[in-house]
Backbone as CSV, one residue per row, in Angstrom:
resi,resn,N_x,N_y,N_z,CA_x,CA_y,CA_z,C_x,C_y,C_z
1,MET,0.852,-1.196,0.000,0.000,0.000,0.000,0.882,1.239,0.000
2,ALA,0.513,2.245,-0.781,1.311,3.456,-0.918,1.314,4.264,0.376
3,LEU,2.332,5.097,0.519,2.387,6.003,1.659,1.305,7.073,1.504
4,PRO,0.818,7.621,2.622,-0.156,8.712,2.527,0.488,9.966,1.953
5,ASP,-0.334,10.889,1.474,0.179,12.174,1.002,0.931,12.857,2.139
6,TYR,2.084,13.447,1.810,2.796,14.176,2.849,3.686,15.240,2.243
7,GLN,4.065,16.183,3.086,4.982,17.257,2.711,6.151,17.227,3.678
8,LEU,7.370,17.171,3.169,8.573,17.163,3.989,9.239,18.530,3.928
9,SER,9.602,19.076,5.100,10.274,20.373,5.154,11.502,20.275,6.050
10,ASN,12.588,20.917,5.636,13.838,20.964,6.399,14.408,19.564,6.618
11,ASP,14.878,18.968,5.544,15.384,17.595,5.622,16.678,17.489,6.415
12,ALA,17.274,18.615,6.808,18.523,18.578,7.564,18.301,18.329,9.057
13,GLY,17.097,18.528,9.548,16.835,18.388,10.972,16.975,16.955,11.455
14,LYS,17.416,16.795,12.705,17.590,15.462,13.286,16.390,15.014,14.108
15,VAL,15.471,15.926,14.360,14.220,15.579,15.045,13.073,15.908,14.091
16,THR,12.244,14.913,13.794,11.121,15.123,12.878,9.827,15.239,13.664
17,VAL,9.049,16.257,13.366,7.720,16.427,13.948,6.693,16.092,12.875
18,TYR,5.869,15.094,13.147,4.815,14.670,12.223,3.510,15.346,12.628
19,LEU,2.859,16.004,11.669,1.635,16.759,11.910,0.449,16.033,11.287
20,LEU,-0.538,15.698,12.113,-1.728,14.983,11.636,-2.972,15.802,11.932
21,HIS,-3.697,16.140,10.890,-4.847,17.044,10.955,-6.087,16.373,11.563
22,GLY,-7.149,17.166,11.687,-8.415,16.677,12.216,-9.401,16.289,11.135
23,ILE,-10.676,16.066,11.527,-11.725,15.667,10.581,-11.847,16.692,9.457
24,TYR,-11.916,17.963,9.828,-11.903,19.035,8.831,-10.461,19.517,8.727
25,GLY,-9.780,19.183,7.636,-8.400,19.637,7.562,-7.632,19.035,6.413
26,ALA,-6.379,19.450,6.325,-5.428,18.980,5.330,-4.066,19.513,5.741
27,LYS,-3.027,19.022,5.112,-1.685,19.431,5.515,-1.443,20.925,5.319
28,GLU,-2.208,21.568,4.406,-1.969,22.983,4.119,-2.256,23.887,5.314
29,TYR,-3.150,23.483,6.223,-3.453,24.427,7.305,-2.353,24.474,8.361
30,TRP,-1.317,23.645,8.191,-0.186,23.655,9.115,0.930,24.608,8.666
31,ARG,0.753,25.330,7.559,1.874,26.098,7.003,2.563,27.004,8.032
32,PRO,1.845,27.838,8.794,2.547,28.677,9.777,3.261,27.860,10.856
33,THR,2.653,26.763,11.284,3.288,25.905,12.289,4.555,25.276,11.724
34,ILE,4.494,24.849,10.461,5.681,24.295,9.804,6.805,25.332,9.788
35,GLY,6.450,26.565,9.457,7.463,27.619,9.415,8.124,27.830,10.763
36,ARG,7.339,27.836,11.838,7.919,28.036,13.164,8.808,26.854,13.567
37,LEU,8.372,25.637,13.236,9.187,24.466,13.550,10.522,24.518,12.814
38,ILE,10.496,24.902,11.547,11.738,25.004,10.781,12.662,26.053,11.402
39,GLU,12.101,27.185,11.816,12.904,28.231,12.457,13.603,27.715,13.710
40,HIS,12.965,26.763,14.394,13.553,26.192,15.607,14.450,24.992,15.308
41,GLY,14.638,24.675,14.034,15.571,23.627,13.670,14.986,22.244,13.496
42,TYR,13.659,22.136,13.467,13.028,20.815,13.351,12.762,20.438,11.901
43,ARG,12.846,19.170,11.649,12.417,18.582,10.378,10.919,18.314,10.513
44,VAL,10.137,18.562,9.466,8.680,18.475,9.583,8.091,17.630,8.465
45,VAL,7.182,16.746,8.845,6.372,16.012,7.877,4.911,16.273,8.216
46,ALA,4.196,16.919,7.300,2.751,17.123,7.450,2.064,16.139,6.510
47,TRP,1.295,15.218,7.074,0.679,14.214,6.219,-0.830,14.357,6.202
48,GLU,-1.439,13.647,5.261,-2.893,13.645,5.154,-3.392,12.214,5.273
49,ALA,-4.409,12.028,6.059,-4.962,10.700,6.302,-5.565,10.122,5.025
50,PRO,-5.686,8.806,4.928,-6.385,8.201,3.787,-7.773,8.828,3.615
51,GLY,-8.113,9.160,2.370,-9.376,9.833,2.086,-9.247,11.341,2.024
52,TYR,-8.088,11.860,2.415,-7.813,13.295,2.369,-6.773,13.559,1.281
53,GLY,-6.636,14.823,0.881,-5.654,15.151,-0.130,-5.945,14.436,-1.441
54,GLN,-4.927,13.812,-2.009,-5.061,13.133,-3.289,-5.455,11.668,-3.149
55,SER,-5.485,11.149,-1.943,-5.762,9.720,-1.771,-7.258,9.430,-1.861
56,ALA,-7.571,8.255,-2.360,-8.974,7.853,-2.478,-9.554,7.541,-1.100
57,LEU,-10.839,7.789,-0.950,-11.515,7.479,0.307,-11.682,5.960,0.420
58,PRO,-11.126,5.343,1.468,-11.270,3.891,1.618,-12.732,3.487,1.773
59,ALA,-13.035,2.249,1.400,-14.402,1.750,1.540,-14.829,1.756,2.996
60,GLN,-13.890,1.521,3.892,-14.188,1.517,5.328,-13.065,2.262,6.043
61,LEU,-13.242,3.549,6.255,-12.238,4.345,6.947,-12.277,4.004,8.434
62,SER,-11.128,3.691,8.994,-11.048,3.368,10.420,-9.784,3.969,11.004
63,PHE,-9.765,4.122,12.323,-8.583,4.659,12.974,-7.393,3.717,12.820
64,ASP,-7.638,2.411,12.789,-6.533,1.486,12.621,-5.918,1.640,11.232
65,LEU,-6.758,1.820,10.234,-6.257,2.015,8.869,-5.415,3.284,8.792
66,VAL,-5.897,4.363,9.398,-5.150,5.624,9.372,-3.851,5.487,10.159
67,ALA,-3.909,4.850,11.337,-2.713,4.678,12.153,-1.670,3.837,11.429
68,GLU,-2.111,2.800,10.723,-1.167,1.962,9.982,-0.522,2.751,8.845
69,ALA,-1.289,3.623,8.191,-0.717,4.477,7.144,0.343,5.400,7.735
70,GLY,0.053,5.969,8.896,1.027,6.826,9.554,2.268,6.065,9.987
71,ALA,2.076,4.852,10.459,3.214,4.034,10.881,4.120,3.724,9.696
72,ARG,3.524,3.417,8.532,4.329,3.168,7.336,5.142,4.401,6.976
73,LEU,4.522,5.559,7.101,5.214,6.794,6.751,6.390,7.038,7.691
74,ILE,6.193,6.810,8.977,7.273,7.026,9.944,8.404,6.031,9.729
75,ARG,8.056,4.788,9.439,9.110,3.801,9.154,9.930,4.216,7.930
76,ALA,9.269,4.827,6.953,9.939,5.187,5.699,10.687,6.508,5.775
77,THR,10.238,7.441,6.608,10.789,8.804,6.573,11.323,9.281,7.917
78,GLY,11.240,8.469,8.963,11.646,8.911,10.289,13.120,9.261,10.389
79,SER,13.449,10.097,11.364,14.826,10.512,11.593,15.321,9.915,12.912
80,GLU,16.397,10.493,13.476,16.961,9.954,14.713,15.936,9.959,15.841
81,ARG,15.170,11.046,15.918,14.127,11.156,16.942,12.880,11.703,16.261
82,ASN,11.715,11.277,16.737,10.462,11.619,16.068,9.383,11.988,17.080
83,VAL,8.566,12.951,16.700,7.459,13.440,17.522,6.188,13.378,16.690
84,VAL,5.101,12.894,17.266,3.805,12.933,16.587,2.956,14.019,17.241
85,PHE,2.432,14.914,16.408,1.543,15.986,16.860,0.194,15.761,16.185
86,GLY,-0.778,15.299,16.942,-2.095,15.033,16.400,-3.115,16.037,16.893
87,HIS,-3.840,16.630,15.951,-4.884,17.592,16.293,-6.261,16.970,16.109
88,SER,-7.145,17.085,17.110,-8.524,16.626,17.031,-8.567,15.142,16.653
89,MET,-9.127,14.764,15.502,-9.110,13.365,15.100,-7.681,12.830,15.068
90,GLY,-6.738,13.670,14.639,-5.340,13.258,14.640,-4.843,12.915,16.033
91,GLY,-5.370,13.608,17.041,-5.005,13.301,18.421,-5.590,11.980,18.889
92,GLN,-6.748,11.614,18.355,-7.321,10.310,18.682,-6.512,9.180,18.043
93,ILE,-5.975,9.441,16.877,-5.187,8.428,16.172,-3.785,8.305,16.757
94,THR,-3.260,9.386,17.337,-1.880,9.414,17.821,-1.511,8.240,18.723
95,PRO,-2.275,7.920,19.779,-1.847,6.799,20.632,-1.832,5.464,19.915
96,ARG,-2.774,5.263,19.012,-2.804,4.015,18.257,-1.600,3.940,17.316
97,LEU,-1.245,5.052,16.716,-0.074,5.125,15.850,1.198,4.840,16.648
98,ILE,1.318,5.466,17.812,2.500,5.242,18.645,2.649,3.762,18.975
99,GLY,1.544,3.093,19.246,1.599,1.676,19.567,2.177,0.822,18.453
100,LYS,2.075,1.302,17.221,2.579,0.539,16.070,4.070,0.764,15.816
101,VAL,4.587,1.923,16.258,6.003,2.243,16.026,6.601,2.843,17.298
102,ALA,6.344,2.225,18.431,6.762,2.784,19.718,8.267,3.006,19.794
103,ASP,9.037,2.176,19.123,10.493,2.304,19.171,11.007,3.506,18.381
104,ARG,10.137,4.115,17.570,10.559,5.248,16.733,10.066,6.592,17.268
105,ILE,9.213,6.585,18.298,8.584,7.821,18.783,9.186,8.222,20.122
106,HIS,9.545,9.515,20.236,10.223,9.999,21.437,9.411,11.030,22.221
107,ALA,8.353,11.542,21.637,7.453,12.461,22.342,6.180,12.592,21.510
108,ALA,5.123,13.112,22.147,3.848,13.299,21.456,3.195,14.587,21.925
109,VAL,2.432,15.190,21.022,1.622,16.370,21.336,0.212,16.082,20.849
110,ILE,-0.768,16.297,21.701,-2.172,16.050,21.370,-2.951,17.334,21.610
111,SER,-3.619,17.802,20.572,-4.318,19.086,20.632,-5.816,18.902,20.408
112,ALA,-6.614,19.476,21.295,-8.051,19.641,21.074,-8.781,18.335,20.788
113,THR,-8.478,17.295,21.551,-9.239,16.055,21.410,-9.492,15.440,22.776
114,ILE,-10.676,14.892,22.953,-10.980,14.221,24.221,-10.824,12.715,24.090
115,GLY,-10.263,12.270,22.977,-9.742,10.914,22.906,-10.644,9.821,22.390
116,TYR,-11.895,9.827,22.771,-12.812,8.773,22.334,-14.238,9.279,22.525
117,PHE,-15.142,8.703,21.749,-16.505,9.229,21.662,-17.216,9.206,23.016
118,GLY,-16.950,8.179,23.820,-17.615,8.051,25.109,-17.156,9.043,26.155
119,ASN,-16.125,9.824,25.843,-15.659,10.850,26.776,-16.447,12.139,26.576
120,ARG,-17.715,11.972,26.214,-18.664,13.070,26.037,-19.982,12.668,26.697
121,THR,-20.772,13.652,27.044,-22.121,13.356,27.512,-22.957,12.899,26.314
122,LYS,-24.096,12.295,26.587,-24.982,11.858,25.512,-25.379,13.039,24.634
123,GLU,-25.647,14.172,25.258,-26.033,15.363,24.499,-24.893,15.851,23.622
124,GLU,-23.675,15.816,24.145,-22.517,16.232,23.354,-22.296,15.293,22.173
125,GLN,-22.488,13.998,22.391,-22.348,13.029,21.302,-23.350,13.311,20.187
126,GLU,-24.603,13.532,20.561,-25.639,13.790,19.560,-25.357,15.072,18.788
127,GLU,-24.907,16.110,19.480,-24.611,17.379,18.826,-23.423,17.227,17.887
128,PHE,-22.407,16.487,18.310,-21.223,16.262,17.477,-21.619,15.625,16.148
129,VAL,-22.424,14.580,16.192,-22.830,13.869,14.976,-23.783,14.720,14.145
130,ARG,-24.775,15.335,14.786,-25.764,16.130,14.054,-25.103,17.241,13.268
131,LYS,-24.193,17.961,13.901,-23.567,19.112,13.256,-22.766,18.710,12.027
132,ARG,-22.198,17.509,12.053,-21.280,17.094,10.983,-21.918,16.206,9.927
133,THR,-23.117,15.706,10.180,-23.710,14.765,9.229,-25.046,15.213,8.659
134,THR,-25.670,16.227,9.237,-26.947,16.700,8.705,-26.726,17.390,7.359
135,PRO,-27.407,16.963,6.296,-27.208,17.596,4.988,-27.587,19.079,5.037
136,PRO,-26.850,19.917,4.329,-27.201,21.341,4.297,-28.487,21.546,3.506
137,PRO,-29.133,22.679,3.679,-30.357,22.963,2.908,-30.085,22.871,1.407
138,PRO,-31.076,22.459,0.636,-30.891,22.362,-0.826,-30.355,23.664,-1.407
139,GLY,-29.396,23.516,-2.297,-28.809,24.680,-2.945,-27.678,25.336,-2.183
140,THR,-27.390,24.858,-0.971,-26.307,25.447,-0.179,-24.963,24.922,-0.661
141,ASP,-24.020,25.799,-0.846,-22.658,25.406,-1.220,-22.067,24.587,-0.068
142,PRO,-21.577,23.364,-0.327,-21.017,22.532,0.744,-19.882,23.217,1.507
143,ILE,-19.074,23.995,0.794,-17.977,24.681,1.473,-18.517,25.720,2.444
144,VAL,-19.568,26.424,2.051,-20.184,27.407,2.942,-20.756,26.706,4.171
145,ALA,-21.436,25.568,3.957,-22.021,24.824,5.073,-20.930,24.335,6.028
146,GLN,-19.828,23.839,5.486,-18.765,23.327,6.353,-18.018,24.458,7.051
147,ARG,-17.931,25.601,6.397,-17.286,26.740,7.057,-18.093,27.171,8.276
148,MET,-19.392,27.042,8.214,-20.216,27.376,9.376,-19.902,26.443,10.537
149,VAL,-19.675,25.166,10.244,-19.304,24.221,11.304,-17.948,24.586,11.891
150,VAL,-16.986,24.860,11.017,-15.643,25.235,11.484,-15.713,26.517,12.313
151,ASP,-16.453,27.497,11.843,-16.580,28.752,12.589,-17.171,28.529,13.979
152,SER,-18.092,27.583,14.084,-18.726,27.325,15.381,-17.749,26.728,16.385
153,MET,-16.611,26.209,15.894,-15.613,25.610,16.795,-14.539,26.600,17.221
154,LEU,-14.551,27.805,16.662,-13.569,28.826,17.009,-14.021,29.629,18.213
155,GLY,-13.059,30.226,18.911,-13.399,31.156,19.968,-14.063,32.388,19.390
156,SER,-14.922,33.032,20.157,-15.714,34.152,19.634,-14.855,35.310,19.135
157,GLY,-13.680,35.490,19.708,-12.833,36.607,19.293,-11.684,36.199,18.395
158,SER,-11.685,34.972,17.923,-10.557,34.470,17.135,-10.556,35.061,15.731
159,SER,-9.408,35.568,15.311,-9.278,36.155,13.977,-7.807,36.169,13.600
160,GLY,-7.529,36.642,12.396,-6.152,36.742,11.948,-5.869,35.794,10.801
161,PRO,-4.709,35.934,10.170,-4.393,35.145,8.977,-4.332,33.642,9.228
162,GLU,-3.886,33.226,10.394,-3.805,31.788,10.658,-5.197,31.190,10.836
163,VAL,-6.088,31.942,11.457,-7.478,31.501,11.578,-8.131,31.456,10.202
164,ASP,-7.886,32.455,9.390,-8.451,32.477,8.036,-7.974,31.272,7.223
165,LEU,-6.703,30.900,7.386,-6.170,29.741,6.677,-6.877,28.468,7.122
166,VAL,-7.036,28.292,8.420,-7.740,27.111,8.933,-9.160,27.068,8.384
167,ARG,-9.859,28.206,8.391,-11.239,28.234,7.921,-11.324,27.809,6.462
168,ALA,-10.409,28.335,5.644,-10.453,28.034,4.217,-10.117,26.575,3.931
169,VAL,-9.066,26.073,4.545,-8.635,24.698,4.280,-9.625,23.701,4.859
170,ALA,-10.029,23.919,6.105,-10.930,22.966,6.758,-12.283,22.901,6.060
171,ALA,-12.803,24.042,5.616,-14.116,24.058,4.968,-14.110,23.334,3.632
172,ALA,-12.926,23.195,3.017,-12.833,22.543,1.714,-12.685,21.029,1.810
173,THR,-12.728,20.464,3.002,-12.641,19.011,3.159,-13.809,18.345,2.431
174,PRO,-13.563,17.290,1.642,-14.673,16.629,0.939,-15.749,16.145,1.916
175,PRO,-17.019,16.502,1.702,-18.082,16.086,2.628,-18.137,14.577,2.854
176,ALA,-17.881,13.785,1.806,-17.919,12.328,1.981,-16.838,11.865,2.944
177,THR,-15.698,12.537,2.921,-14.615,12.199,3.849,-15.005,12.556,5.273
178,VAL,-15.646,13.700,5.441,-16.117,14.096,6.770,-17.078,13.046,7.321
179,GLN,-18.027,12.603,6.490,-19.007,11.596,6.927,-18.306,10.310,7.357
180,ALA,-17.330,9.872,6.555,-16.610,8.637,6.867,-15.799,8.786,8.149
181,ALA,-15.196,9.954,8.347,-14.393,10.183,9.541,-15.260,10.200,10.795
182,VAL,-16.446,10.795,10.713,-17.362,10.803,11.860,-17.742,9.369,12.239
183,LYS,-18.003,8.531,11.252,-18.315,7.126,11.528,-17.140,6.428,12.206
184,ALA,-15.919,6.749,11.778,-14.734,6.158,12.384,-14.591,6.588,13.838
185,VAL,-14.896,7.853,14.121,-14.871,8.343,15.500,-15.863,7.562,16.358
186,GLN,-17.067,7.383,15.853,-18.095,6.659,16.599,-17.738,5.194,16.821
187,ALA,-17.020,4.616,15.848,-16.727,3.178,15.901,-15.523,2.841,16.773
188,TYR,-14.739,3.839,17.147,-13.522,3.569,17.914,-13.904,3.224,19.351
189,ALA,-13.687,1.992,19.741,-14.159,1.483,21.032,-13.465,2.194,22.197
190,GLU,-14.247,2.531,23.218,-13.705,3.241,24.377,-12.602,2.447,25.057
191,ALA,-12.815,1.161,25.272,-11.812,0.354,25.973,-10.496,0.337,25.203
192,GLU,-10.589,0.242,23.894,-9.399,0.223,23.055,-8.678,1.566,23.113
193,ALA,-9.439,2.652,23.075,-8.843,3.983,23.129,-8.157,4.225,24.470
194,VAL,-8.830,3.884,25.546,-8.257,4.079,26.877,-6.967,3.282,27.028
195,ALA,-6.975,2.037,26.568,-5.776,1.206,26.656,-4.625,1.821,25.869
196,ALA,-4.936,2.391,24.697,-3.890,2.994,23.872,-3.288,4.220,24.552
197,PHE,-4.122,5.049,25.174,-3.601,6.215,25.894,-2.754,5.778,27.088
198,LYS,-3.222,4.803,27.835,-2.477,4.348,29.015,-1.156,3.703,28.651
199,ALA,-1.046,3.216,27.411,0.184,2.539,26.985,1.279,3.514,26.560
200,ILE,0.951,4.795,26.387,1.961,5.766,25.958,3.012,5.937,27.050
201,GLN,4.263,5.785,26.696,5.357,5.877,27.661,6.259,7.086,27.427
202,VAL,6.062,7.807,26.345,6.914,8.960,26.044,6.308,10.233,26.622
203,PRO,7.108,11.280,26.821,6.553,12.561,27.264,5.462,13.022,26.291
204,THR,4.334,13.440,26.845,3.182,13.799,26.011,2.574,15.102,26.510
205,LEU,2.453,16.060,25.617,1.812,17.344,25.925,0.401,17.335,25.387
206,LEU,-0.573,17.616,26.239,-1.957,17.755,25.817,-2.352,19.213,25.967
207,VAL,-2.887,19.795,24.880,-3.212,21.223,24.856,-4.674,21.404,24.481
208,ALA,-5.409,22.113,25.314,-6.823,22.396,25.064,-7.034,23.883,24.855
209,GLY,-8.032,24.225,24.056,-8.490,25.605,23.960,-9.480,25.875,25.084
210,GLU,-9.354,27.013,25.711,-10.162,27.326,26.900,-11.653,27.213,26.655
211,VAL,-12.130,27.640,25.486,-13.572,27.649,25.222,-13.963,26.613,24.169
212,ASP,-13.097,25.661,23.908,-13.401,24.613,22.933,-14.531,23.731,23.465
213,GLN,-15.579,23.573,22.669,-16.702,22.720,23.057,-16.583,21.320,22.459
214,THR,-15.598,21.112,21.585,-15.413,19.814,20.944,-14.358,18.998,21.664
215,GLY,-13.145,19.537,21.762,-12.095,18.887,22.551,-11.927,19.651,23.846
216,HIS,-12.964,19.692,24.659,-12.998,20.616,25.793,-11.976,20.263,26.882
217,PRO,-11.546,21.262,27.664,-10.498,21.045,28.664,-10.796,19.936,29.661
218,ALA,-12.036,19.822,30.116,-12.346,18.791,31.113,-12.106,17.399,30.546
219,GLY,-12.547,17.165,29.315,-12.328,15.866,28.690,-10.859,15.603,28.419
220,MET,-10.122,16.637,28.002,-8.697,16.464,27.748,-7.929,16.175,29.037
221,LYS,-8.356,16.787,30.124,-7.672,16.527,31.399,-7.889,15.076,31.815
222,ARG,-9.060,14.519,31.549,-9.277,13.104,31.864,-8.336,12.218,31.060
223,VAL,-8.094,12.583,29.809,-7.152,11.823,28.988,-5.731,12.005,29.508
224,ALA,-5.354,13.234,29.862,-4.006,13.491,30.377,-3.714,12.630,31.598
225,ASP,-4.724,12.446,32.430,-4.533,11.654,33.651,-4.285,10.176,33.355
226,MET,-4.563,9.730,32.133,-4.317,8.338,31.760,-2.870,8.092,31.341
227,ILE,-2.146,9.159,31.009,-0.813,9.035,30.432,0.237,9.329,31.499
228,ALA,1.148,8.395,31.681,2.089,8.473,32.799,2.955,9.719,32.762
229,ARG,3.418,10.126,31.592,4.372,11.240,31.491,3.721,12.425,30.768
230,SER,2.520,12.757,31.189,1.776,13.814,30.486,1.991,15.179,31.118
231,GLU,1.827,16.194,30.275,1.730,17.582,30.701,0.461,18.137,30.078
232,PHE,-0.195,19.060,30.787,-1.490,19.560,30.328,-1.492,21.076,30.361
233,ALA,-1.974,21.688,29.282,-2.027,23.144,29.207,-3.335,23.575,28.559
234,VAL,-3.839,24.725,28.984,-5.038,25.325,28.409,-4.654,26.691,27.845
235,ILE,-4.972,26.908,26.570,-4.640,28.180,25.919,-5.845,29.118,26.028
236,PRO,-5.695,30.250,26.695,-6.843,31.131,26.964,-7.486,31.708,25.709
237,GLY,-8.819,31.819,25.773,-9.589,32.462,24.718,-9.767,31.662,23.453
238,CYS,-9.229,30.457,23.406,-9.231,29.685,22.167,-10.339,28.652,22.127
239,GLY,-10.772,28.356,20.895,-11.672,27.256,20.663,-10.891,26.030,20.237
240,HIS,-11.284,25.442,19.105,-10.788,24.128,18.700,-9.430,24.150,18.004
241,TYR,-8.925,25.323,17.653,-7.665,25.406,16.911,-6.687,26.320,17.649
242,PRO,-6.249,25.963,18.849,-5.436,26.881,19.655,-4.115,27.262,19.011
243,TRP,-3.535,26.379,18.193,-2.264,26.680,17.530,-2.420,27.762,16.469
244,ALA,-3.656,28.002,15.996,-3.912,29.064,15.019,-4.585,30.271,15.655
245,GLU,-5.393,30.042,16.696,-6.151,31.130,17.312,-5.303,31.986,18.241
246,ASN,-4.355,31.376,18.914,-3.456,32.115,19.798,-2.050,31.551,19.617
247,PRO,-1.456,31.770,18.432,-0.175,31.130,18.123,0.959,31.523,19.067
248,ALA,0.941,32.738,19.584,2.021,33.170,20.470,2.024,32.344,21.755
249,HIS,0.851,32.229,22.391,0.773,31.472,23.647,0.985,29.985,23.390
250,PHE,0.359,29.474,22.325,0.533,28.059,22.011,2.011,27.742,21.760
251,SER,2.685,28.579,20.980,4.083,28.335,20.650,4.959,28.341,21.893
252,GLN,4.646,29.219,22.837,5.415,29.255,24.080,5.347,27.913,24.793
253,VAL,4.140,27.358,24.912,3.955,26.066,25.578,4.564,24.935,24.750
254,PHE,4.301,24.960,23.463,4.719,23.897,22.547,6.237,23.787,22.468
255,PHE,6.915,24.909,22.216,8.363,24.848,22.036,9.102,24.664,23.361
256,ASP,8.507,25.088,24.456,9.107,24.774,25.750,9.108,23.260,25.974
257,PHE,8.003,22.612,25.631,7.916,21.152,25.757,8.945,20.472,24.848
258,LEU,9.020,20.883,23.579,9.978,20.272,22.662,11.415,20.500,23.123
259,ARG,11.710,21.701,23.585,13.078,22.019,24.026,13.510,21.114,25.178
260,ARG,12.592,20.842,26.091,12.947,20.030,27.264,13.045,18.542,26.948
261,HIS,12.255,18.058,25.987,12.192,16.611,25.764,12.838,16.151,24.469
262,VAL,12.749,16.930,23.410,13.331,16.538,22.110,13.946,17.774,21.459
263,PRO,15.024,18.294,22.030,15.641,19.490,21.435,16.116,19.236,20.024
264,ALA,16.000,20.256,19.185,16.339,20.094,17.774,17.836,19.901,17.570
265,ALA,18.646,20.545,18.401,20.098,20.464,18.214,20.602,19.083,18.625
C-alpha cells in the first residue's frame, strides 16, 4: 500500500515532527506551524490521512487504517528522533499510531481532542454527529455549510491570517470524507482507546483551547490523567484550533515542551 500524502520540510533536521490534521483539515493548514518548527531547527512532515488530499476514500475508513498508514510513513521517513503531533481526530489516532512504532517515537503532542466518543455526555455526542452529518439545505454550497461548522468551533474573538487559513482549508474538506471520519470516530471502542492512551510511555503534551466545546479542557484533562508522562495546558480564549487562534501562547507552551524533551540540536 502506498504512503499517505505528505509534505517534507527541512530535511537537515535530526528531530522530525509529524503533523496529523483533524476531521476538517489537510496538511496545508499547518503552514505557519511548519514555518515556526523550521525556524527552531526541526524537520517536519505534514501528512494527510487516507481519504484526504489526493488519496482515495477507503471503503471503510477506520482509525486502525489511518494509524497503519502513519506508521508506514514514519518507518519510511523517520529521523533519529520523532514526535507525533495530532490535532482533534489526529489526536485520537496518535496513541494508536505510537503503539505501532513505539520504538521510533520519542514524544507526542495532542491538541483539542478528548480521545474517544464516550468521553462526552450523551447530548454532546448527539450534537457532534448532528452538526457534521446533517445535509445542508438544498442549494447550499457545501464549502459554505462546512465553514459554518468550522466557525462554530472557534473562539468568539478568534481572527487573523492563521485563523483564516484554517477556515479556508478545513471548509474545503470533501463532505464524503467528513461523513466517513465521523463514523470512524463513533466506531472507535472506548476500551481500546483508553488502553492505547495508558500505553503511551513517552513525554506527552496535551493542549486544550479554553472555550473549545469539541475537545474541551475537562475531557482532555481526563485523557491526560491516563498518560504516565503527560503535561497539560489550556490556551486562553481559544476554541478548537489553539495553535492558530493564539499562536504566540501556544508556541510558548509547545516549544518549551519540545526544548525540554526533544531538542532540535
